[in-house]
Structures are given as C-alpha cells and as structure tokens.
Phi, psi and omega in degrees: 000136177276152181293152180239143179282157177297324177301313178298314181304318179294336182266344183298151169285175185303316183296312182292322179299308180295323179294317181296328182256014180301131176091357178301319176244110190318110176050033181224065184296344183302329183295307180294319179303320183287342179276347185305314184282356177269000179289159004277150175262136180272347181201162175296324178299320179295316176299313181298316179300323177295317177298316181299317178299318179297316181296311184290334180264358181292152175300154182310314181297323179291320176299316179296322177297319177299315179297316182290345179285348181276150179280163172291146173291159179055043181303144178292152185306324181290343179271343184306320181296339181274350180281153174295162181298325177297312182295321177302312182295315182294318181290322179294317183291332183294338175095024179300325184293341181268355178287145175299148182304323180296322179290318178300315181294320177296316178300313180297319177298316180293323178296325177293316178299318180299311180301318178297322183287318186252344177083014178203167182288157174285129182246128177214133180288111183282347174287343182245358181216144178263171181304324182292336179282339192296311186299313178296321179293318178301312181297321178294315182289340177291348177276353183282160171276172186302313183292319179296319181288324175300315178299318179297317178298317179297320177298315179297322177297321179292327176291318176300314179301320178301310181295323178292319176301315180295335177278342181266318186270129179290107185280352180274344182236056179277000000 
C-alpha cells in the first residue's frame, strides 16, 4: 500500500478513510471508525492521541477484546499466513527466526504460561523491541497483577498503532 498524506486522509469519505487505516489496530476496526468524525487532524500525533483516548476510555470488556485480537508473539511458521500483514512484517523484522531453537522453545513455553495466567496474549511493540528482548520483558511482566498487565498491554497496543500509522501516513507531506 502506498502512503497517504494527512491532507488526503482528512478529505476521504468514511469507506476510503477506514480502508486506508485498515489494520492499524489488530482486528479492531472500531477504533479507526470512531476517529472519522473527529477529523480534520492537524498531525499524526493528534490522530494517534484520539485513538489512544478511545482505547483508554473503552469499557473493560472492549479493551480485553482488543488485547485478545492480537496474535501470539513468535508465531509458528504455519500460523504466519493467518496473521495480518502488519503482524507478519513486525514478527519477521523482530528477528525471531535468528533466535536459537532452545530460546524459541523457552519463549513459547513462557508465552503459554502468560496466556494461562492473564487470559490473553502477551503484547509487546516489536518496532521498539527485538526478539532477544522479549523473554526478559515477558518474565518481568508475568509478575504483574491483572490490571497492571492489562494497562501494559494497552500501552503496547498504542505504541504498535503509532508505528503503523507512521507507516501508512506520508510524513513528508503533512
């Protein structure tokens, strides 16, 4: 997909607007749909801040649905085709394939324990962390209580959304 300017985005009808920003929030189009009536946005930061406000003010069940819409990190190769194009790119770029098999297996085991503990996948912005960072961060976050971890996941989702917005919106023609 080619980048779109913020000016164009502000002029799009609802269908084109939502289509241009499709996938910014994993299988959760409601976030982008709700920002449509808040246009025009003067900056990507303003659009992102609107999305963050929607996420943070959403009901608890909606927040959990957003978290649960994300794939597990270090997805097995046979699962990659089911990931969104953003997730495929992010997981590939993070370097999971370069980790030793023993580390991958340990990571997958810990991810299963995490999901059993919290009832949702572990969320980490891979644009800001490499595969080698995941296991220590995962182990630290497994010490959190449910509310703290939900908040951490939502923060990571907003960071993922920021990077995805920046990959879609042409930042040279604001």
